[in-house]
N, C-alpha and C positions, 0 to 999 in steps of 0.2 A: 216537761220542760221546767216547771216551777221547782221540782226536786233538784234538778241539775243546777239551777241558779242558786239554790240554797247551799248545795255542797260547794260550789265555787266560792261563794261568799265566806263559808266556814273555813275553807283552805286559805283564803286570803287573810282572814283574821288571825289564824294560827301562825301563818308564815310571818306576818307583821309582828306579832307578839314575840316570836322566836328571835327575829332579827333585833328587836329592841332589847331583849334580855342579853343577847350576846354582846351587844355594844354597851351595856350598862357597866358601871364601876363595880357593882356587887359581884357580877360574874367574873370579872378580871381578878378581883381580890380572892375569890374562892378558888380559881384555877392556880394562882400563885401558891396558895396554901397547900393545895393537893400536890402540886409538883414538888414542893419542899418535903412533904411526907413521903412521896414515892422515892425521891432521891435518898432520903435517910434509910428507908427500908432496903433499897437496892444495895447501899454500902454495907448494911448489916448482914445481908445475905452473902455478899462476896467475901467478907473478911473471914468467916469460918472456913470457906472453901480453900483459901490460900494458906491459912494458918491451921489447917486441920491436923490434929494429932490423935493417933490411936492410943487409947489407954488400956491397960491389961489388969485383970483382977488377980492373976496368979504370977508366980515367979517363973523364970526361964526353965528351971529344972522341972517344975510341975508341968509346964506346957510340953516340954520334951518327953516326959514320962507318958502323958496321956496320948499324945500324937503317935508316939512309938507303939503304944499299946494298940491303938486303932490300926496302924499299918500291919502289925503282926496278926491281929484278928482278921483283917481283910485277907491276909495271905492264907490263914488257916481255913477261913470260911469258903474261899475260892481256891482250892488247891490244884485246879486243873492245869494252870499255867506252870506252876513249880514242878508238879509231878510229871507233866509232859516233858518239860525241859530235862529233867533228870533221866527219864526213860529214853529220850532221844540221844542224850549224851552217852548213856550206856550202850545203846545200839550202835552209835557212830564209833565209839571206842572199840567195840568188838569188830566192826567192819575194817577199821584202819589197822587194828592189830592182826587181823587175818590176812589183809593184803600185804603188809610188810613183815609178816611173821618170821622171826628168827633171822634177822639180817646177818650177812656173812662178812668175814674180814677179807674181802677182795674188791675188785673194781666195782662190781655191782653193789657191794656193801656201801661204798661212798655215795653212789647215786640214791640208793634206797634210804640211807640215813638222812641225806639232805632233803629228799622229797617228803619223807614222813615228818621231819621237823617243820618244813614249810607248811604242810597241810595242817599240822597241829596248831601252829601259830595263827594261820588264816582262820581256822575254825573258831578260835577264841575271839577273834575280832568280829566276825560276822554274827556270832551267837549273841553279841551284846546289842545288836540293832533293836531288839525287842524293848530295850529300856527307853526308847525315844518317846513312847506314849506315857511315860511316868508323870511328866509335868503337864502334858497336853490334856490327858484324860480328866484330871481333877482341877483344871485351871479355874473354872467358874466357882467351884466349891472353895478353892483356896482363896480366891479374891473375896468372896462373900464372908468367909470366916475370919480372914485377916482384917478386913475393914470393920468387922463387928467386934474386934478385940479378943478373939478366941486365943490366938497364939502369934508369936513373932515369926518373921520369915526364917530366921536362923533355926528356930525350934522345928519348924516344918521341914526345912531342908535336911537337917541332921536326922530327923525321924525317918525320912524317906531313904536316906543313906543306910541307916540301920535296918530298915525293913526290906530293902531291895538289893543294895550293893553287897551286903555281907551274905545273906542266905542264897540269893538268886544267882550270884556270880562266883561265890567262893566254892559252894558245894559241887556244882557241875565240873569246875576245873579240877578239884581234888579227885572226884570219881573218875574223870577222864584220865588223869595221870596214873592212878592206881591200876587201871586196866591196860591202857595202851603201852605204858613204859615197859612192863615185863613181857607182854606178848611180842612187841617188836624186837626186843632183845638188845636194848641199850646196855651200857656198862653196868653190871650188877654191883653197884656200890651205893651205900645208904646216902652218903653226902651228895653224890651226883643225882640220885633220885629226888631228894628233897629240894635240891636246887632247881630241878626240872619242874617240880610242882609249884615252887615259889614263882618261877618265871611265868608259868601259865596263868596263875592267879593275878599277877601284876599286869600282864597283857590284857586280861579280861577287865580289870579295874580301869586301866587307862582308856581302853576302847569305850567302855561304858561311860566314863567321865566325858569323853569327847562327844558321845551321842547326847548326853544331858546338856552339855554346853551349847550344842547346835539347836536342840529342840526347846530349850527353856524360852518361854515367851511366845512361842509359835502357837498358831491355832489349828493348823492342818497337819495331820500325821504324814500324809503322802509327801508333802514338800520336805519335811524333816527327813523322811526315809530316803528320798532322792539325794539330798545333800550328803548325808552320812555315807551312802553307798558310793557316790562319786569320790569322796575323800578316801575311802578304803581302797578303791581301785587304783588311785594314783599312789597311795602308800605301798601297795603290793608291787608296783613297778620298781620302786626303790628299796625293796626288802632285801635284795642281795642274791636272789635266785634267778629272776627273769632277766636281769642284766648284770654284768660284772661291774660293780661300782667303781673300781679304780680306773676303768676305761671310759667312764662317762666324762663328757666335757666339763671343764671347771665351772662355767657359768650355769650349769644345771646340777652339778654334783652336790650343791648345798641343800637341795631338796631332800636328800636322804636323812637329814637331821630331824625332819618332821614325820618320818615314817615309824609308826608304832610296830608293825611287823618286823622291821629291820632290827630294832633293839631286841625284840624277843628271839628272833631267829639267830642273831649273832651270839647272844648269850647261850642259847641251847647248843649251837655248833661248837663253841669253845668248850662247853661242859662235856660234850660227847666225844669230840675228835681228839682231844689231848690224850696222848699215851697209846693211841691205836696204831697198829702196823698192818698194812694191807697187802704185803708182798710175800705171802707164804706163812706157814705156821711157825717157822723158826725165826723168832724176832731177835735181832742183834741186841747187844747190851744197850743200856739206856743213855749212854754218853751222847750219841748222835741225836737222839730224840730230845735230850735236854738242850743241845746246841741249837736245835731248830725252834726253840721257844721264842727266839728273837728273829724276826724275819730279815732276810738279807737278799741281795740280788742273786747270789748263787743258789739260794733255796728256790726262788721263783723260777729259775731257768732249768730246773731238773725236768727230764722228759717223763719219768714215771713217778707217780705219786704213791709212795710207800708209807709215809708217815701222815698221821692226821694233821700234824703241825704244818706239813707242806700244803695241804689243801687250804687250811686257814690262811696261810700267807698268800696263796694265789687269790684269795678273796679280799686281801688287804686287811686281815685281822691278826693281831698279835696273839700268840698262844700263851697267855699268862693269866694270873688270877684277876688282875685289874681289868683285863679285856672282858671278863664275865661281869664283874660287879659294877663297872661303869655303865653298862646297859641297864642294870637294875636301878641304879641311881637316876638314870635318865627317865625310866618309866615312872618312878616315884615323882620326879619333878613335873613331868607332863600331867600326871594324875592331879597333883595339887593345882597346877595352872588351870586345867579344864574345869575342875570343881569350883575354883574361884570365879571363873567366867560365868559358870552356870548360876552361882549364888548372886553374883552382881546383876545378872539379867533379871533374876527373880526380884531382887531387892528394889531395883529401879523400874520395874515394869509398871505400866500405867494401870492403877487400881481404882482410881476415883474418876467419875464422869461428871 
């Protein structure tokens, strides 16, 4: 009991001393001084966070050189993806060439040509889906190295384009063109072949650019994969094969201008169908074929499709040079727009916490 009484007296003394110190002027002056110091330190911490600027020790060209070197070395050290893509492209080209081997100049030749061109264009679109993980895979590494001042966003972006867009998208399209074009039996002219190759490369570039624009800034590959797949499915509907575009209602017809496969398929159809005759081996003189280069109502009302220009007119496509090159221009413009969107998303992505 005596010990308990002593502890109670000690607590009472401590509490009374504590209360007297809190109520003293010395304590109040000390707290005001501490609050002033804390406020000054808080402002000093916040200012650098709002006005933070990344400084670089090297020029843009030096950064671009070394980041490009790293991208190419990663591609060489891990060749499984690139080699597998080329092998799959070769096998797929052989299969497509065997299925549509030696298309003929008859009614079946029209269907086989259109079907093969549609498949070729679709394949280039969906083969670019693998590029969606390009930004997502190295997102944390990019943020760390950018905030540390290793390189600019523009240097990183261009280096990835050189390391992925050129080797991984150009080579498969060239290999696929060289194999499938001659096996299927399209028109054996050098100009038409190189235009076919150019179109496939640009379709691959545009589809890859759209995949990068969607995936830039995302954290989950599955979500980006789902979005890009949905976009491609809707684009295929307005590509020109699954539905006759001139018959689509006006309030929906404008969606065709967002379809990457449509531009590729239209360019390939004009390149292939111009100058072909499907009603026998004896082709009339070229005067009627030349007259059909401009679509008219009489052309679209013919019962039998003998000229390639007739089929193009039935699809609402003019059979002239500009009908080919306007699609190339459209693909180039879409590529630039999508790459700009991808760069903008990287540039303004949240990098500081």
